[in-house]
C-alpha positions as CSV (number, residue, x, y, z in Angstrom):
1,M,-60.4,-68.7,48.3
2,G,-59.1,-65.2,47.3
3,N,-56.0,-63.7,48.9
4,I,-56.6,-61.3,51.9
5,K,-54.3,-58.8,50.0
6,D,-56.8,-59.0,47.3
7,L,-59.7,-58.8,49.8
8,I,-58.1,-55.6,51.4
9,K,-58.0,-53.8,48.0
10,N,-61.5,-54.7,47.5
11,V,-62.7,-53.4,50.7
12,A,-60.7,-50.2,50.5
13,S,-62.2,-49.7,46.8
14,S,-65.9,-50.8,47.5
15,N,-66.3,-49.7,51.2
16,Q,-66.8,-53.4,52.2
17,N,-67.6,-54.0,55.9
18,I,-65.1,-55.7,58.5
19,E,-66.5,-57.4,61.4
20,T,-64.1,-58.0,64.5
21,F,-65.0,-60.0,67.5
22,A,-63.2,-62.0,70.1
23,A,-63.1,-65.7,69.8
24,K,-61.4,-68.8,71.6
25,V,-59.0,-70.9,69.5
26,I,-60.2,-74.6,69.8
27,E,-57.8,-76.3,67.1
28,I,-54.6,-75.5,65.5
29,N,-54.5,-76.9,62.1
30,K,-51.1,-78.1,61.4
31,E,-49.7,-78.9,58.1
32,E,-48.4,-82.4,58.8
33,E,-47.7,-82.7,55.0
34,S,-45.9,-79.4,55.0
35,L,-43.0,-78.9,52.5
36,H,-40.8,-77.7,55.3
37,N,-41.8,-78.4,58.8
38,P,-44.9,-80.6,60.0
39,E,-45.4,-78.1,62.8
40,D,-46.5,-75.5,60.5
41,A,-49.8,-74.0,60.5
42,Y,-51.7,-71.8,58.3
43,T,-55.1,-71.6,59.7
44,V,-57.1,-72.2,63.0
45,N,-60.5,-73.2,64.3
46,I,-62.2,-70.7,66.5
47,M,-65.2,-70.5,68.7
48,R,-67.3,-67.2,69.3
49,A,-68.7,-66.1,72.5
50,D,-72.0,-67.3,71.0
51,G,-70.8,-70.9,70.6
52,A,-70.5,-70.5,66.8
53,I,-67.6,-72.4,65.4
54,I,-65.5,-71.0,62.4
55,K,-62.9,-73.2,60.7
56,N,-60.0,-72.5,58.7
57,V,-59.5,-69.0,59.8
58,R,-56.5,-67.8,58.2
59,L,-53.0,-66.9,59.9
60,K,-51.4,-65.5,56.7
61,A,-52.7,-63.8,53.6
62,S,-52.4,-66.6,51.3
63,I,-52.9,-70.2,52.5
64,Q,-52.1,-71.3,49.0
65,D,-48.6,-70.2,49.0
66,L,-46.8,-72.5,51.4
67,E,-43.1,-71.6,50.4
68,Q,-43.1,-68.3,52.3
69,G,-44.6,-65.9,54.6
70,I,-44.8,-64.7,58.2
71,I,-47.0,-66.8,60.6
72,T,-47.9,-66.3,64.2
73,I,-49.5,-69.3,65.8
74,P,-51.5,-68.7,68.8
75,K,-51.7,-71.0,71.6
76,K,-54.7,-73.2,71.8
77,D,-57.7,-72.1,74.2
78,S,-56.4,-68.6,74.0
79,W,-58.2,-65.6,72.9
80,V,-57.8,-64.0,69.9
81,L,-59.5,-61.0,67.7
82,A,-60.9,-62.1,64.3
83,S,-62.0,-60.5,61.5
84,I,-64.6,-61.2,58.7
85,I,-64.9,-59.4,55.5
86,D,-68.6,-58.7,54.6
87,G,-69.8,-61.4,56.7
88,V,-68.0,-64.1,54.7
89,E,-66.6,-66.8,56.7
90,T,-64.2,-67.9,54.3
91,R,-62.7,-64.4,54.4
92,A,-61.9,-64.7,58.1
93,F,-58.5,-63.9,59.4
94,I,-56.8,-63.5,62.8
95,S,-56.1,-59.9,63.6
96,Q,-54.9,-59.8,67.1
97,F,-53.4,-62.3,69.6
98,S,-53.5,-62.7,73.4
99,E,-50.9,-65.8,73.6
100,I,-48.4,-66.8,71.0
101,E,-47.1,-70.5,70.8
102,R,-44.7,-70.1,67.9
103,S,-43.6,-67.6,65.2
104,F,-41.9,-68.3,62.1
105,I,-40.6,-66.6,58.9
106,R,-39.8,-68.1,55.8
107,L,-38.3,-66.0,52.9
108,K,-37.3,-67.1,49.5
109,N,-35.6,-65.6,46.6
110,D,-35.4,-66.2,42.9
111,N,-32.6,-68.9,43.4
112,N,-34.8,-71.0,45.4
113,Q,-32.8,-70.3,48.4
114,Y,-34.6,-69.6,51.6
115,L,-34.2,-68.0,55.1
116,E,-36.1,-69.6,57.9
117,I,-36.6,-68.0,61.5
118,D,-38.4,-70.1,63.8
119,I,-39.4,-68.9,67.4
120,D,-41.0,-70.1,70.3
121,A,-40.6,-69.6,74.1
122,D,-37.6,-72.0,74.2
123,K,-36.1,-71.7,70.9
124,F,-34.4,-69.3,68.4
125,Q,-33.6,-70.9,65.1
126,M,-32.5,-69.4,61.8
127,L,-31.7,-71.7,59.1
128,F,-30.4,-71.0,55.5
129,K,-31.3,-73.6,52.9
130,E,-32.0,-74.2,49.3
131,K,-34.2,-76.5,47.1
132,E,-32.4,-79.3,45.6
133,A,-31.1,-78.8,42.0
134,G,-33.7,-80.1,39.5
135,Q,-36.7,-79.6,41.5
136,N,-37.9,-76.2,40.1
137,D,-40.7,-77.6,38.0
138,K,-43.9,-76.0,39.4
139,T,-46.0,-78.6,37.5
140,S,-44.4,-81.6,39.3
141,T,-46.3,-83.4,42.1
142,A,-43.3,-84.8,43.9
143,K,-42.4,-83.3,47.3
144,P,-39.1,-81.1,47.0
145,S,-36.4,-81.6,49.1
146,Y,-33.9,-79.1,50.6
147,K,-30.4,-79.0,51.8
148,S,-29.2,-76.9,54.5
149,I,-26.6,-74.2,54.0
150,A,-25.9,-72.9,57.4
151,Q,-27.8,-72.6,60.8
152,I,-28.0,-70.6,64.0
153,E,-29.9,-72.0,67.0
154,F,-30.3,-70.8,70.6
155,F,-32.1,-72.8,73.5
156,G,-33.3,-71.4,76.6
157,R,-34.3,-74.5,78.7
158,N,-30.7,-75.9,78.5
159,P,-29.0,-72.7,77.4
160,H,-26.7,-72.9,74.5
161,I,-26.0,-71.6,71.2
162,S,-24.8,-73.6,68.2
163,A,-23.7,-72.7,64.7
164,S,-23.6,-75.1,61.9
165,F,-22.4,-75.2,58.4
166,Y,-22.9,-77.8,55.8
167,D,-21.1,-78.7,52.4
168,E,-22.8,-78.8,48.9
169,N,-24.6,-82.0,49.6
170,G,-26.2,-80.6,53.0
171,K,-24.1,-82.7,55.2
172,E,-22.8,-80.9,58.2
173,I,-19.2,-80.4,58.1
174,S,-18.5,-77.8,61.0
175,K,-20.2,-77.0,64.3
176,N,-19.8,-74.6,67.2
177,S,-21.7,-74.8,70.4
178,F,-21.5,-72.4,73.3
179,S,-22.9,-73.0,76.7
180,I,-22.3,-71.6,80.2
181,N,-20.1,-74.7,80.9
182,G,-17.8,-74.5,77.8
183,Q,-17.3,-74.3,74.2
184,Y,-17.3,-77.2,71.5
185,I,-15.8,-76.8,67.9
186,S,-16.1,-79.6,65.4
187,I,-14.3,-79.0,62.1
188,N,-14.7,-81.1,58.7
189,E,-16.9,-83.7,60.1
190,G,-15.1,-84.1,63.3
191,A,-11.7,-84.4,61.9
192,T,-10.7,-81.7,64.2
193,I,-12.4,-81.1,67.5
194,F,-11.9,-78.3,70.1
195,N,-13.7,-79.0,73.6
196,L,-13.1,-75.9,75.7
197,Q,-14.4,-76.0,79.5
198,D,-13.6,-74.2,82.6
199,K,-9.9,-74.7,83.6
200,E,-9.6,-77.3,80.6
201,A,-8.9,-77.3,76.8
202,K,-8.8,-80.4,74.8
203,I,-8.0,-80.8,71.0
204,T,-8.8,-84.0,69.1
205,I,-7.5,-84.7,65.6
206,K,-8.7,-87.6,63.6
207,D,-6.2,-90.6,63.2
208,G,-4.9,-90.6,66.8
209,F,-3.6,-87.0,68.2
210,E,-5.2,-85.7,71.3
211,A,-3.8,-82.9,73.6
212,L,-5.3,-81.8,76.9
213,I,-4.4,-79.1,79.1
214,S,-6.0,-78.4,82.7
215,D,-5.4,-77.0,85.9
216,T,-4.3,-80.4,87.1
217,K,-2.4,-81.9,84.3
218,T,-1.1,-81.7,80.5
219,S,-1.0,-84.7,78.3
220,F,-0.4,-85.4,74.6
221,K,-1.3,-88.8,72.8
222,K,-0.2,-89.9,69.4
223,G,-1.1,-93.6,68.7
224,D,0.5,-95.7,71.5
225,L,2.8,-92.6,72.7
226,N,1.5,-91.0,75.7
227,F,3.1,-88.0,77.6
228,E,1.6,-86.6,80.7
229,M,2.7,-83.9,83.0
230,D,1.6,-82.7,86.4
231,D,3.6,-82.7,89.3
232,K,5.8,-85.4,87.4
233,F,6.5,-86.7,83.9
234,K,5.1,-89.9,82.8
235,I,6.0,-91.2,79.2
236,N,4.6,-94.3,77.8
237,A,5.2,-95.9,74.4
238,G,2.7,-98.8,74.0
239,K,3.0,-101.1,77.0
240,K,6.6,-99.4,77.9
241,N,7.1,-96.9,80.6
242,L,10.2,-94.7,80.5
243,L,10.8,-94.8,84.3
244,T,10.5,-98.5,84.5
245,E,12.9,-98.9,81.8
246,L,15.3,-96.6,83.1
247,E,15.1,-98.4,86.5
248,N,15.7,-101.6,84.5
249,I,19.0,-100.2,83.1
250,I,20.5,-99.0,86.3
251,T,19.6,-102.3,87.9
252,E,21.4,-104.2,85.2
253,I,24.2,-102.0,85.4
254,S,24.4,-102.3,89.0
255,N,24.7,-105.9,88.8
256,I,27.8,-105.8,86.5
257,V,30.6,-107.6,88.2
258,V,34.1,-106.2,87.2
259,V,36.9,-108.9,88.0
260,Q,39.6,-106.4,87.0
261,G,39.6,-102.6,87.1
262,V,36.9,-100.4,88.5
263,G,33.2,-101.3,88.4
264,P,29.9,-99.2,88.4
265,N,29.6,-97.1,91.2
266,V,26.5,-98.4,92.7
267,G,25.9,-95.6,95.2
268,N,25.9,-93.2,92.3
269,L,23.4,-95.4,90.5
270,I,21.3,-95.4,93.5
271,T,20.9,-91.7,93.7
272,I,20.4,-91.4,90.0
273,K,17.5,-94.0,90.4
274,S,16.1,-92.1,93.3
275,N,16.4,-88.7,91.2
276,L,14.6,-90.1,88.4
277,K,11.7,-91.2,90.5
278,N,11.3,-87.5,91.4
279,L,10.8,-86.6,87.7
280,L,9.1,-89.4,86.2
281,K,6.3,-91.8,87.1
282,T,4.8,-94.9,86.1
């Protein structure tokens, strides 16, 4: 099969006829063995109004070049305009669409780096990636592998936007996610996490530190140490609570019996104990 761009040149130079007709899409020929995405499709099968079926009608100029191109995939059972050059069915291509299932753009540079834009009614995805090192041999029959560099996604059904970044091995190291309910930021493979919601902000750092600020309370945690503040303060260290320990001290002091001299002022100690309960809680 020749490329459509070559065929168009031939048409222009030799006055070949182009026939265009309406047809119904009866099959999307997905590329399950695609180098990039099993949902990719480069051809469709169509049925003319007279019932004639034409297979492998092109969606792009060259179906041999699977590494790049702009593809519009029609919805199955939708109507399209198909064009045939000089009556040769192997030269058929889709020239107009009535309904679109998906569109994607894949661009490639000389360094084997790619930009992919994938769009449907519920999703917009933009991915930067590159072919793994040592896989530039065009004569190799092994399926190449790719590693991600950065990605942006927008989903409409559950509205949110996310942006991800990857290390030199293609492993995700940072992700930002935004929605109507809040914002989530993960840095260095989750070593630092920011979670922002309405009237609440939470920071978590690997190895045990957590801070929470909301309209109802503020808290800090580091290992077994826990500090909370709402209408009162609460401080715990392991299973020990600061208010409880202070109350125990005051109780022990109150129980001291002085045989000679002045003993503890129990009334004042009781007042201090009461004041502590207004400041601290268990």
